[in-house]
N, CA, C and O of each residue as an XYZ file, in Angstrom:
792
protein
N      75.191    -26.507    -83.154
C      75.981    -26.526    -84.356
C      74.990    -25.929    -85.417
O      73.810    -26.270    -85.337
N      75.412    -24.999    -86.476
C      74.485    -24.530    -87.543
C      74.705    -25.964    -88.413
O      75.689    -26.702    -88.464
N      73.350    -26.062    -89.096
C      73.192    -26.828    -90.185
C      73.058    -26.293    -91.543
O      72.031    -25.676    -91.828
N      74.011    -26.467    -92.436
C      73.897    -25.676    -93.512
C      72.788    -26.298    -94.555
O      72.457    -25.640    -95.541
N      72.313    -27.403    -94.331
C      71.397    -28.103    -95.179
C      69.829    -27.704    -94.548
O      68.797    -28.254    -94.934
N      69.877    -26.838    -93.701
C      68.672    -26.412    -93.304
C      67.482    -25.732    -94.265
O      67.974    -24.846    -94.965
N      66.338    -25.876    -94.440
C      65.656    -25.359    -95.445
C      65.617    -23.813    -95.486
O      65.604    -23.027    -94.539
N      65.602    -23.550    -96.935
C      65.797    -21.993    -97.097
C      64.688    -21.156    -96.429
O      64.977    -20.036    -96.009
N      63.419    -21.644    -96.307
C      62.311    -21.277    -95.727
C      62.539    -20.661    -94.326
O      62.071    -19.562    -94.029
N      63.246    -21.381    -93.510
C      63.908    -21.584    -92.069
C      65.102    -20.362    -92.208
O      65.458    -19.876    -91.134
N      65.634    -19.923    -93.230
C      67.036    -19.127    -92.986
C      66.501    -17.624    -92.315
O      65.721    -16.915    -92.951
N      66.853    -17.354    -91.385
C      66.467    -16.023    -90.646
C      66.926    -14.812    -91.341
O      66.422    -13.702    -91.169
N      67.961    -15.087    -92.180
C      68.210    -13.858    -93.206
C      67.430    -13.435    -94.159
O      67.354    -12.240    -94.442
N      66.684    -14.464    -94.834
C      65.721    -14.349    -95.776
C      64.614    -13.562    -95.480
O      64.096    -13.979    -94.444
N      63.942    -12.463    -96.009
C      63.014    -11.592    -95.726
C      61.644    -11.903    -96.264
O      61.862    -12.695    -97.181
N      60.612    -11.742    -96.198
C      59.329    -11.886    -96.475
C      59.276    -11.553    -98.196
O      58.618    -12.233    -98.984
N      60.033    -10.477    -98.541
C      59.994    -10.259    -99.973
C      60.839    -11.166   -100.687
O      60.592    -11.488   -101.849
N      61.917    -11.631    -99.985
C      62.625    -12.578   -100.850
C      61.769    -14.070   -100.930
O      61.904    -14.799   -101.912
N      61.098    -14.344   -100.067
C      59.969    -15.523   -100.276
C      59.108    -15.293   -101.372
O      58.937    -16.058   -102.321
N      58.505    -14.045   -101.163
C      57.505    -13.778   -102.334
C      58.011    -13.794   -103.505
O      57.314    -14.208   -104.431
N      59.077    -13.437   -103.696
C      59.954    -13.311   -105.056
C      60.194    -15.042   -105.443
O      60.233    -15.364   -106.630
N      60.300    -15.771   -104.690
C      60.682    -17.198   -105.053
C      59.346    -17.727   -105.379
O      59.178    -18.373   -106.413
N      58.149    -17.429   -104.349
C      56.907    -18.059   -104.861
C      56.475    -17.461   -106.294
O      55.806    -18.146   -107.067
N      56.818    -16.366   -106.560
C      56.455    -15.674   -107.983
C      57.071    -16.357   -109.066
O      56.447    -16.796   -110.032
N      58.573    -16.462   -108.865
C      59.256    -17.321   -109.849
C      58.774    -18.514   -109.935
O      58.522    -18.890   -111.080
N      58.526    -19.363   -108.929
C      57.904    -20.576   -109.111
C      56.337    -20.549   -109.894
O      55.976    -21.362   -110.745
N      55.711    -19.658   -109.486
C      54.601    -19.495   -110.001
C      54.771    -19.229   -111.750
O      53.950    -19.653   -112.563
N      55.754    -18.606   -112.039
C      55.795    -18.239   -113.661
C      56.337    -19.526   -114.210
O      56.121    -19.855   -115.377
N      57.000    -20.216   -113.425
C      57.740    -21.545   -113.961
C      56.592    -22.481   -114.287
O      56.471    -23.087   -115.352
N      55.582    -22.544   -113.029
C      54.287    -23.443   -113.485
C      53.554    -22.891   -114.636
O      53.029    -23.648   -115.453
N      53.495    -21.692   -114.734
C      52.714    -21.129   -115.755
C      53.404    -21.505   -117.044
O      52.692    -21.752   -118.017
N      54.342    -21.554   -117.122
C      55.124    -21.738   -118.533
C      54.690    -23.265   -118.713
O      54.199    -23.543   -119.807
N      54.799    -24.168   -117.879
C      54.765    -25.538   -118.027
C      53.108    -25.627   -118.518
O      52.771    -26.212   -119.548
N      52.142    -24.939   -117.590
C      50.752    -25.054   -118.081
C      50.539    -24.523   -119.509
O      49.677    -25.013   -120.238
N      51.255    -23.618   -119.857
C      51.091    -23.159   -121.506
C      51.679    -24.169   -122.427
O      51.117    -24.352   -123.507
N      52.614    -24.763   -122.160
C      53.170    -25.947   -122.953
C      52.090    -26.915   -123.163
O      51.768    -27.297   -124.287
N      51.483    -27.346   -121.987
C      50.636    -28.373   -122.239
C      49.329    -27.957   -122.996
O      48.870    -28.548   -123.974
N      48.874    -26.998   -122.473
C      47.784    -26.310   -123.210
C      48.103    -26.108   -124.843
O      47.329    -26.488   -125.721
N      49.360    -25.454   -125.084
C      49.511    -25.329   -126.570
C      49.495    -26.745   -127.303
O      48.953    -26.936   -128.391
N      50.140    -27.675   -126.582
C      50.218    -29.106   -127.328
C      48.698    -29.647   -127.320
O      48.415    -30.418   -128.237
N      47.781    -29.360   -126.472
C      46.455    -29.958   -126.547
C      45.863    -29.244   -127.670
O      45.407    -29.812   -128.663
N      45.881    -27.954   -127.481
C      45.148    -27.187   -128.733
C      45.430    -27.488   -129.973
O      44.577    -27.785   -130.809
N      46.933    -27.419   -130.226
C      47.447    -27.954   -131.530
C      47.043    -29.165   -131.984
O      46.654    -29.255   -133.149
N      47.069    -30.342   -131.101
C      46.729    -31.604   -131.410
C      45.117    -31.519   -131.595
O      44.669    -32.144   -132.557
N      44.374    -30.947   -130.931
C      42.643    -30.880   -131.295
C      42.607    -30.177   -132.811
O      41.914    -30.639   -133.717
N      43.349    -29.139   -132.941
C      43.156    -28.705   -134.219
C      43.560    -29.573   -135.349
O      42.883    -29.759   -136.360
N      44.692    -30.076   -135.100
C      45.162    -31.094   -136.097
C      44.064    -32.375   -136.361
O      43.757    -32.885   -137.438
N      43.653    -32.663   -135.181
C      42.700    -33.929   -135.512
C      41.490    -33.340   -136.339
O      41.194    -33.821   -137.433
N      40.785    -32.259   -135.767
C      39.800    -31.641   -136.610
C      39.859    -31.488   -137.913
O      39.003    -31.791   -138.743
N      41.292    -30.823   -138.133
C      41.601    -30.417   -139.544
C      42.092    -31.912   -140.385
O      42.016    -31.913   -141.613
N      42.484    -32.895   -139.810
C      42.806    -34.014   -140.692
C      41.361    -34.620   -140.936
O      41.148    -34.899   -142.116
N      40.368    -34.867   -140.085
C      39.081    -35.332   -140.309
C      38.310    -34.641   -141.404
O      37.617    -35.255   -142.215
N      38.488    -33.152   -141.385
C      37.801    -32.413   -142.612
C      38.382    -32.794   -143.910
O      37.766    -33.142   -144.918
N      40.064    -32.645   -143.693
C      40.548    -32.887   -145.177
C      40.105    -34.659   -145.602
O      40.125    -35.105   -146.749
N      39.806    -35.281   -144.615
C      39.578    -36.715   -145.189
C      38.186    -36.722   -145.584
O      37.877    -37.530   -146.460
N      37.282    -35.968   -145.098
C      35.882    -36.025   -145.598
C      35.627    -35.084   -146.742
O      34.654    -35.231   -147.481
N      36.584    -34.027   -146.898
C      36.649    -33.235   -148.299
C      37.092    -34.099   -149.507
O      36.459    -34.248   -150.552
N      38.380    -34.682   -149.159
C      39.061    -35.425   -150.135
C      38.123    -36.366   -150.673
O      38.247    -36.576   -151.879
N      37.177    -37.008   -150.045
C      36.447    -38.096   -150.578
C      35.466    -37.809   -151.392
O      34.939    -38.716   -152.036
N      34.973    -36.284   -151.531
C      34.315    -35.744   -152.652
C      34.912    -34.684   -153.398
O      34.359    -33.599   -153.573
N      35.889    -34.951   -153.780
C      36.744    -33.936   -154.742
C      37.424    -35.186   -155.744
O      37.781    -36.311   -155.395
N      37.455    -34.689   -156.824
C      37.754    -35.311   -157.932
C      38.584    -34.469   -159.076
O      38.279    -33.325   -159.414
N      39.593    -35.160   -159.573
C      40.376    -34.462   -160.624
C      39.898    -34.731   -162.241
O      39.924    -35.912   -162.589
N      39.566    -33.963   -163.015
C      39.131    -34.205   -164.528
C      40.193    -33.365   -165.358
O      40.975    -32.492   -164.982
N      39.987    -33.862   -166.484
C      40.681    -33.154   -167.668
C      39.724    -32.247   -168.576
O      38.961    -32.703   -169.428
N      39.860    -31.069   -168.303
C      39.065    -29.966   -169.246
C      39.834    -29.619   -170.385
O      41.009    -29.881   -170.644
N      38.947    -28.963   -171.047
C      39.438    -28.386   -172.479
C      39.309    -26.944   -172.375
O      38.157    -26.614   -172.090
N      40.278    -25.790   -172.543
C      39.546    -24.655   -172.707
C      39.113    -24.180   -173.659
O      39.509    -24.692   -174.706
N      38.211    -23.115   -173.767
C      37.450    -22.749   -174.778
C      37.776    -21.183   -175.149
O      37.161    -20.577   -176.027
N      38.617    -20.725   -174.517
C      39.180    -19.305   -174.827
C      40.708    -19.233   -174.015
O      41.165    -20.037   -173.202
N      41.262    -18.080   -174.500
C      42.750    -17.907   -173.945
C      42.584    -17.359   -172.579
O      41.444    -17.030   -172.250
N      43.589    -17.208   -171.708
C      43.765    -16.966   -170.131
C      43.311    -15.236   -170.110
O      43.617    -14.293   -170.839
N      42.591    -15.345   -169.108
C      42.321    -13.999   -168.763
C      42.569    -13.890   -167.060
O      42.691    -14.972   -166.485
N      42.643    -12.743   -166.293
C      43.039    -12.273   -165.302
C      41.946    -11.602   -164.318
O      41.307    -10.599   -164.635
N      41.792    -12.368   -162.925
C      41.011    -11.631   -162.366
C      41.426    -11.378   -160.828
O      42.228    -12.154   -160.308
N      40.927    -10.378   -160.148
C      41.561    -10.103   -158.697
C      41.609    -11.284   -157.905
O      40.750    -12.164   -157.967
N      42.706    -11.315   -157.085
C      42.924    -12.325   -156.131
C      41.870    -12.086   -155.079
O      41.416    -10.943   -155.024
N      41.390    -13.031   -154.196
C      40.565    -13.032   -153.068
C      41.157    -12.137   -152.111
O      40.371    -11.407   -151.507
N      42.317    -12.050   -151.863
C      42.899    -11.268   -151.021
C      43.701     -9.959   -151.970
O      44.469    -10.137   -152.915
N      43.302     -8.766   -151.449
C      43.544     -7.851   -152.638
C      45.055     -7.511   -152.777
O      45.510     -6.822   -153.690
N      45.853     -8.121   -151.676
C      47.176     -7.960   -151.564
C      47.873     -8.591   -152.792
O      48.896     -8.171   -153.332
N      47.022     -9.849   -153.195
C      47.802    -10.981   -153.933
C      47.770    -10.617   -155.427
O      47.026     -9.697   -155.768
N      48.635    -11.365   -156.503
C      48.434    -11.130   -157.673
C      47.354    -11.590   -158.336
O      46.831    -12.640   -157.965
N      46.857    -10.878   -159.414
C      45.958    -11.454   -160.235
C      46.045    -12.896   -160.611
O      47.114    -13.411   -160.939
N      44.758    -13.634   -160.553
C      44.962    -15.191   -160.944
C      44.356    -15.210   -162.185
O      43.372    -14.555   -162.528
N      45.263    -16.323   -163.111
C      44.734    -16.428   -164.313
C      43.388    -17.589   -164.460
O      43.260    -18.602   -163.773
N      42.601    -17.190   -165.385
C      41.360    -18.142   -165.541
C      41.167    -18.163   -166.935
O      41.574    -17.283   -167.694
N      40.470    -19.292   -167.311
C      39.846    -19.551   -168.689
C      38.525    -20.244   -168.800
O      38.341    -21.174   -168.014
N      37.738    -19.996   -169.502
C      36.673    -20.865   -169.441
C      37.086    -22.391   -170.331
O      37.879    -22.555   -171.258
N      36.257    -23.304   -169.665
C      36.713    -24.719   -170.082
C      35.452    -25.564   -170.166
O      34.386    -25.052   -169.822
N      35.494    -26.828   -170.602
C      34.425    -27.650   -170.621
C      34.920    -29.049   -170.186
O      35.998    -29.422   -170.648
N      34.300    -29.790   -169.419
C      34.656    -31.243   -169.176
C      33.180    -32.127   -169.006
O      32.065    -31.622   -169.134
N      33.446    -33.495   -168.704
C      32.332    -34.357   -168.683
C      32.587    -35.092   -167.439
O      33.471    -35.946   -167.380
N      31.848    -34.792   -166.460
C      31.973    -35.652   -165.076
C      30.290    -35.287   -164.187
O      29.741    -34.197   -164.024
N      29.911    -36.458   -163.823
C      30.134    -37.871   -164.058
C      29.652    -38.309   -165.064
O      28.649    -37.839   -165.602
N      30.342    -39.338   -165.493
C      29.967    -40.046   -166.847
C      30.106    -38.959   -168.134
O      31.092    -38.257   -168.358
N      29.019    -39.001   -168.818
C      29.090    -37.919   -170.144
C      28.334    -36.283   -169.789
O      28.019    -35.415   -170.603
N      28.220    -36.275   -168.489
C      27.481    -35.024   -167.926
C      28.388    -33.662   -168.148
O      29.284    -33.383   -167.352
N      28.102    -32.885   -169.223
C      29.067    -31.882   -169.771
C      28.636    -30.677   -168.752
O      27.534    -30.319   -168.336
N      30.032    -30.175   -168.511
C      30.059    -28.759   -167.692
C      30.797    -27.509   -168.405
O      31.800    -27.768   -169.071
N      30.474    -26.519   -168.332
C      31.299    -25.436   -168.656
C      31.367    -24.209   -167.665
O      30.377    -23.562   -167.325
N      32.693    -23.962   -167.232
C      32.814    -23.003   -166.187
C      34.216    -22.377   -166.339
O      35.206    -22.929   -166.819
N      34.131    -21.244   -165.889
C      35.304    -20.614   -165.844
C      36.430    -21.114   -164.735
O      36.006    -21.009   -163.584
N      37.607    -21.569   -164.828
C      38.195    -22.077   -163.757
C      39.726    -21.480   -163.928
O      40.215    -20.881   -164.886
N      40.293    -21.841   -162.698
C      41.727    -21.368   -162.641
C      42.656    -22.184   -163.534
O      42.473    -23.398   -163.620
N      43.638    -21.591   -164.199
C      44.446    -22.245   -164.956
C      45.894    -21.870   -164.834
O      46.189    -21.176   -163.861
N      46.808    -22.208   -165.635
C      48.304    -21.951   -165.295
C      48.316    -20.642   -166.431
O      47.706    -20.549   -167.496
N      48.950    -19.990   -165.982
C      49.453    -18.701   -166.712
C      49.884    -19.008   -168.045
O      50.754    -19.863   -168.215
N      49.385    -18.421   -168.967
C      49.724    -18.578   -170.311
C      49.027    -19.674   -171.296
O      49.396    -20.015   -172.420
N      48.033    -20.073   -170.621
C      47.279    -21.115   -171.053
C      46.366    -20.819   -172.268
O      45.609    -19.854   -172.165
N      46.357    -21.561   -173.425
C      45.866    -21.103   -174.730
C      44.436    -22.026   -175.075
O      44.272    -23.108   -174.511
N      43.599    -21.580   -175.890
C      42.655    -22.081   -176.455
C      42.789    -23.393   -176.911
O      43.500    -23.651   -177.882
N      42.075    -24.373   -176.204
C      42.141    -25.914   -176.762
C      43.292    -26.647   -175.903
O      43.748    -27.752   -176.196
N      43.664    -25.928   -174.883
C      44.829    -26.855   -174.146
C      44.157    -27.390   -173.122
O      43.199    -26.818   -172.601
N      44.631    -28.597   -172.729
C      44.034    -29.556   -171.364
C      44.555    -29.014   -170.078
O      45.718    -28.630   -169.951
N      43.616    -28.991   -169.077
C      44.166    -28.762   -168.011
C      43.431    -29.444   -167.020
O      42.358    -29.982   -167.292
N      44.001    -29.467   -165.718
C      43.558    -30.630   -164.532
C      42.416    -29.647   -163.736
O      42.739    -28.515   -163.375
N      41.267    -30.103   -163.535
C      40.254    -29.132   -162.862
C      39.648    -29.981   -161.383
O      39.337    -31.164   -161.524
N      39.545    -29.522   -160.402
C      39.073    -30.171   -159.302
C      37.437    -30.044   -159.390
O      36.878    -28.973   -159.628
N      36.837    -31.124   -159.195
C      35.230    -31.064   -159.236
C      34.696    -31.639   -157.880
O      35.441    -32.249   -157.112
N      33.401    -31.422   -157.629
C      32.962    -31.933   -156.857
C      31.958    -33.309   -157.324
O      31.932    -33.693   -158.494
N      31.288    -33.859   -156.414
C      30.672    -35.155   -156.709
C      29.555    -34.905   -158.004
O      29.198    -35.806   -158.763
N      29.161    -33.703   -158.067
C      28.220    -33.235   -159.120
C      28.747    -32.870   -160.564
O      28.183    -32.718   -161.647
N      30.074    -32.790   -160.131
C      31.011    -32.275   -161.351
C      31.151    -30.862   -161.691
O      31.714    -30.474   -162.714
N      30.545    -29.983   -160.670
C      31.239    -28.757   -160.716
C      32.243    -28.506   -160.101
O      32.628    -29.229   -159.182
N      32.938    -27.312   -160.527
C      34.417    -26.939   -160.116
C      34.167    -26.863   -158.710
O      33.089    -26.737   -158.128
N      35.371    -26.963   -158.235
C      35.260    -27.015   -156.374
C      36.884    -26.596   -156.150
O      37.824    -26.830   -156.909
N      36.889    -25.976   -154.991
C      38.243    -26.099   -154.569
C      39.060    -27.254   -154.323
O      38.498    -28.320   -154.071
N      40.331    -27.181   -154.363
C      41.059    -28.623   -154.147
C      40.962    -28.756   -152.595
O      40.761    -27.795   -151.853
N      41.113    -29.955   -152.211
C      40.862    -30.390   -150.697
C      42.261    -29.962   -150.023
O      43.365    -30.217   -150.504
N      42.057    -29.381   -149.019
C      43.166    -28.741   -148.066
C      44.139    -29.680   -148.057
O      43.850    -30.877   -148.035
N      45.418    -29.235   -148.072
C      46.849    -29.842   -147.853
C      47.096    -30.312   -146.556
O      46.618    -29.644   -145.638
N      47.872    -31.523   -146.228
C      48.055    -31.820   -144.974
C      48.998    -30.792   -144.323
O      48.931    -30.597   -143.110
N      49.851    -30.148   -145.080
C      50.840    -29.304   -144.676
C      50.052    -28.070   -144.041
O      50.355    -27.608   -142.941
N      49.108    -27.624   -144.758
C      48.295    -26.251   -144.401
C      47.519    -26.661   -143.074
O      47.355    -25.816   -142.194
N      47.030    -27.990   -142.928
C      46.488    -28.447   -141.607
C      47.542    -28.192   -140.385
O      47.305    -27.658   -139.301
N      48.688    -28.690   -140.838
C      49.833    -28.860   -139.552
C      50.385    -27.522   -139.215
O      51.003    -27.279   -138.178
N      50.065    -26.485   -140.366
C      50.810    -25.197   -140.132
C      49.495    -24.466   -139.245
O      49.728    -23.798   -138.237
N      48.428    -24.635   -139.640
C      47.307    -24.198   -138.457
C      47.387    -24.665   -137.314
O      47.324    -23.854   -136.390
N      47.536    -25.979   -137.023
C      47.577    -26.455   -135.783
C      48.861    -25.969   -135.032
O      48.723    -25.637   -133.855
N      50.128    -25.898   -135.624
C      51.062    -25.200   -134.922
C      50.762    -23.823   -134.676
O      51.123    -23.381   -133.585
N      50.115    -22.981   -135.547
C      49.684    -21.526   -135.211
C      48.923    -21.267   -134.125
O      49.060    -20.256   -133.436
N      47.934    -22.331   -133.883
C      47.191    -22.348   -132.799
C      47.654    -22.595   -131.575
O      47.339    -21.993   -130.548
N      48.478    -23.570   -131.694
C      49.109    -24.215   -130.442
C      50.127    -23.121   -129.910
O      50.114    -22.869   -128.706
N      50.942    -22.510   -130.686
C      51.739    -21.520   -130.405
C      51.170    -20.496   -129.845
O      51.682    -20.149   -128.780
N      50.065    -19.755   -130.300
C      49.236    -18.869   -129.960
C      48.941    -19.010   -128.880
O      49.319    -18.154   -128.081
N      48.221    -20.035   -128.450
C      47.974    -20.264   -126.912
C      49.122    -20.448   -126.019
O      49.036    -19.972   -124.886
N      50.060    -20.997   -126.328
C      51.196    -20.969   -125.363
C      51.815    -19.635   -125.107
O      52.131    -19.312   -123.962
N      52.001    -18.844   -126.139
C      52.374    -17.324   -125.972
C      51.331    -16.614   -125.319
O      51.605    -15.706   -124.534
N      50.115    -16.957   -125.580
C      49.318    -15.945   -124.984
C      49.378    -16.179   -123.434
O      49.332    -15.171   -122.728
N      49.482    -17.477   -122.799
C      49.480    -17.823   -121.447
C      50.677    -17.258   -120.706
O      50.723    -16.702   -119.609
N      51.726    -17.568   -121.663
C      53.149    -17.007   -121.190
C      53.143    -15.517   -121.026
O      53.475    -15.103   -119.915
N      52.844    -14.704   -121.881
C      52.889    -13.304   -121.875
C      51.943    -12.852   -120.626
O      52.329    -12.060   -119.766
N      50.592    -13.488   -120.642
C      50.046    -13.009   -119.538
C      50.349    -13.240   -118.070
O      49.987    -12.497   -117.158
N      51.007    -14.280   -117.954
C      51.560    -14.808   -116.617
C      52.753    -13.745   -116.489
O      52.921    -12.992   -115.531
N      53.471    -13.820   -117.527
C      54.942    -12.930   -117.272
C      54.543    -11.587   -116.681
O      55.220    -11.075   -115.789
N      53.333    -10.950   -117.221
C      53.142     -9.644   -117.147
C      52.551     -9.427   -115.839
O      52.854     -8.421   -115.199
N      51.638    -10.388   -115.337
C      51.213    -10.249   -113.896
C      52.307    -10.548   -112.990
O      52.398     -9.934   -111.927
N      53.269    -11.574   -113.374
C      54.472    -11.682   -112.331
C      55.356    -10.441   -112.202
O      55.899    -10.130   -111.142
N      55.489     -9.626   -113.546
C      56.506     -8.569   -113.367
C      55.470     -7.243   -112.598
O      55.944     -6.407   -111.830
N      54.212     -7.288   -112.950
C      53.651     -6.467   -111.947
C      53.818     -6.455   -110.647
O      54.121     -5.417   -110.058
N      53.600     -7.892   -109.884
C      53.582     -8.356   -108.717
C      54.992     -7.922   -108.181
O      55.118     -7.157   -107.225
N      56.046     -8.473   -108.878
C      57.485     -8.227   -108.555
C      57.839     -6.532   -108.287
O      58.488     -6.103   -107.333
N      57.333     -5.851   -109.207
C      57.507     -4.378   -108.981
C      56.937     -3.872   -107.695
O      57.579     -3.113   -106.970
N      55.780     -4.274   -107.423
C      54.947     -3.981   -106.001
C      56.014     -4.531   -105.001
O      56.502     -3.710   -104.226
N      56.387     -5.698   -104.940
C      57.127     -6.253   -103.960
C      58.479     -5.596   -103.666
O      58.913     -5.337   -102.543
N      59.078     -5.365   -104.832
C      60.198     -4.330   -104.632
C      60.061     -3.195   -104.224
O      60.854     -2.759   -103.389
N      59.030     -2.429   -104.703
C      58.585     -1.152   -104.006
C      58.533     -1.321   -102.424
O      59.131     -0.558   -101.664
N      57.862     -2.253   -102.062
C      57.619     -2.274   -100.487
C      58.842     -2.632    -99.942
O      59.301     -2.035    -98.968
N      59.476     -3.663   -100.550
C      60.913     -3.807    -99.918
C      61.994     -2.490    -99.768
O      62.894     -2.366    -98.937
N      61.663     -1.710   -100.673
C      62.921     -0.600   -100.593
C      62.142      0.174    -99.628
O      62.915      0.719    -98.839
N      60.939      0.432    -99.383
C      60.620      1.415    -98.353
C      60.700      0.633    -96.921
O      60.813      1.241    -95.856
N      60.641     -0.551    -97.006
C      61.049     -1.173    -95.457
C      62.498     -1.178    -95.229
O      62.957     -1.134    -94.088
N      63.162     -1.225    -96.178
C      64.747     -1.015    -96.034
C      65.099      0.283    -95.596
O      65.828      0.424    -94.614
N      64.606      1.340    -96.294
C      64.691      2.542    -95.778
C      64.314      2.898    -94.482
O      65.024      3.676    -93.844
N      63.146      2.367    -93.941
C      62.667      2.502    -92.689
C      63.662      1.805    -91.522
O      63.998      2.372    -90.482
N      64.038      0.512    -91.909
C      64.860     -0.108    -91.127
C      66.136      0.473    -90.955
O      66.697      0.401    -89.862
N      66.696      1.089    -92.004
C      68.164      1.808    -92.095
C      68.000      3.187    -91.273
O      68.908      3.636    -90.573
N      66.857      3.756    -91.417
C      66.725      4.867    -90.505
C      66.944      4.584    -89.014
O      67.535      5.383    -88.288
N      66.558      3.682    -88.682
C      66.709      3.124    -87.021
C      67.901      2.655    -86.698
O      68.456      2.886    -85.624
N      68.438      1.856    -87.763
C      69.658      1.349    -87.279
C      70.858      1.980    -87.646
O      71.859      1.928    -86.932
N      70.815      2.561    -88.698
C      72.134      3.552    -89.083
C      72.729      4.342    -88.145
O      73.957      4.406    -88.083
N      71.856      5.095    -87.237
C      72.677      5.834    -86.145
C      73.142      5.145    -85.111
O      73.774      5.774    -84.263
N      72.970      3.923    -84.964
C      73.232      3.077    -83.787
C      74.609      2.374    -84.454
O      75.654      2.417    -83.804
N      74.582      1.896    -85.427
C      75.746      1.437    -86.245
C      76.886      2.150    -86.641
O      77.980      1.624    -86.843
N      76.604      3.511    -86.768
C      77.588      4.630    -87.265
C      77.959      5.440    -85.819
O      79.010      6.063    -85.665
N      76.999      5.327    -84.887
C      77.534      6.206    -83.633
C      77.049      7.538    -83.695
O      77.287      8.335    -82.788
N      76.238      7.902    -84.925
C      75.930      9.257    -85.277
C      74.496      9.693    -84.485
O      73.501      8.978    -84.613
N      74.471     10.693    -83.809
C      72.998     10.762    -83.217
C      71.887     10.883    -84.055
O      72.107     11.406    -85.147
N      70.528     10.458    -83.761
C      69.648     10.457    -84.569
C      69.016     11.761    -84.571
O      69.172     12.572    -83.659
N      68.355     11.947    -85.519
C      67.737     13.353    -85.528
C      66.855     13.738    -84.427
O      65.943     12.977    -84.103
N      67.067     15.012    -83.731
C      66.185     15.324    -82.647
C      66.816     14.948    -81.327
O      66.299     15.270    -80.258
N      68.057     14.192    -81.425
C      68.722     13.895    -80.272
C      70.076     14.646    -80.148
O      70.927     14.659    -81.038
N      70.189     15.314    -78.863
C      71.371     16.111    -78.598
C      72.413     15.032    -78.148
O      72.269     13.814    -78.047
N      73.555     15.863    -77.893
C      74.949     14.989    -77.627
C      74.843     14.330    -76.226
O      75.425     13.277    -75.966
N      74.103     14.975    -75.373
C      73.895     14.465    -73.872
C      72.522     13.493    -73.688
O      72.171     13.052    -72.593
N      71.847     13.253    -74.890
C      70.805     12.457    -74.619
C      71.189     10.926    -74.530
O      72.025     10.458    -75.302
N      70.668     10.290    -73.734
C      70.960      8.763    -73.520
C      70.112      7.959    -74.653
O      70.165      6.730    -74.707
């Protein structure tokens, strides 16, 4: 009695190409799982490193109130595609009564004598603002997604190439087998055999 629950690998109808396709699909599924794990690990690592850097930087950044000594001017943005940045010369005291005078970023339309908030380092010199937590999160997500996508795309390309090879070999095997079986199945004489041939 035939058992319908027998393992698929024991199925005599399944061809080697079918088994290969099954293995390739399983390998791709495993690669996707590996990609997800690697993406999470990389993203978490970038997040942890970025968070530590933010904490270290934030401990050495301070905001002071500065007074502008001239009106707003505009300078080219660090990225050529960005809009010009408004700047103005300003003075402030930090730490204590130590005076500083530098050109700093200001809101557009700032006038002479306006009070503006300026980020400074421990010495009182103008410095970039500490990175925002949101920026760290975006960077971590970007790296994690990049790793995940890279692994999935590479695995998908390899599996696709391998499947094309398997399909081509399977088609050739079918043609060879059909050439031998079709005359017997249809009753048509094979090429090179006469009507009286056995």
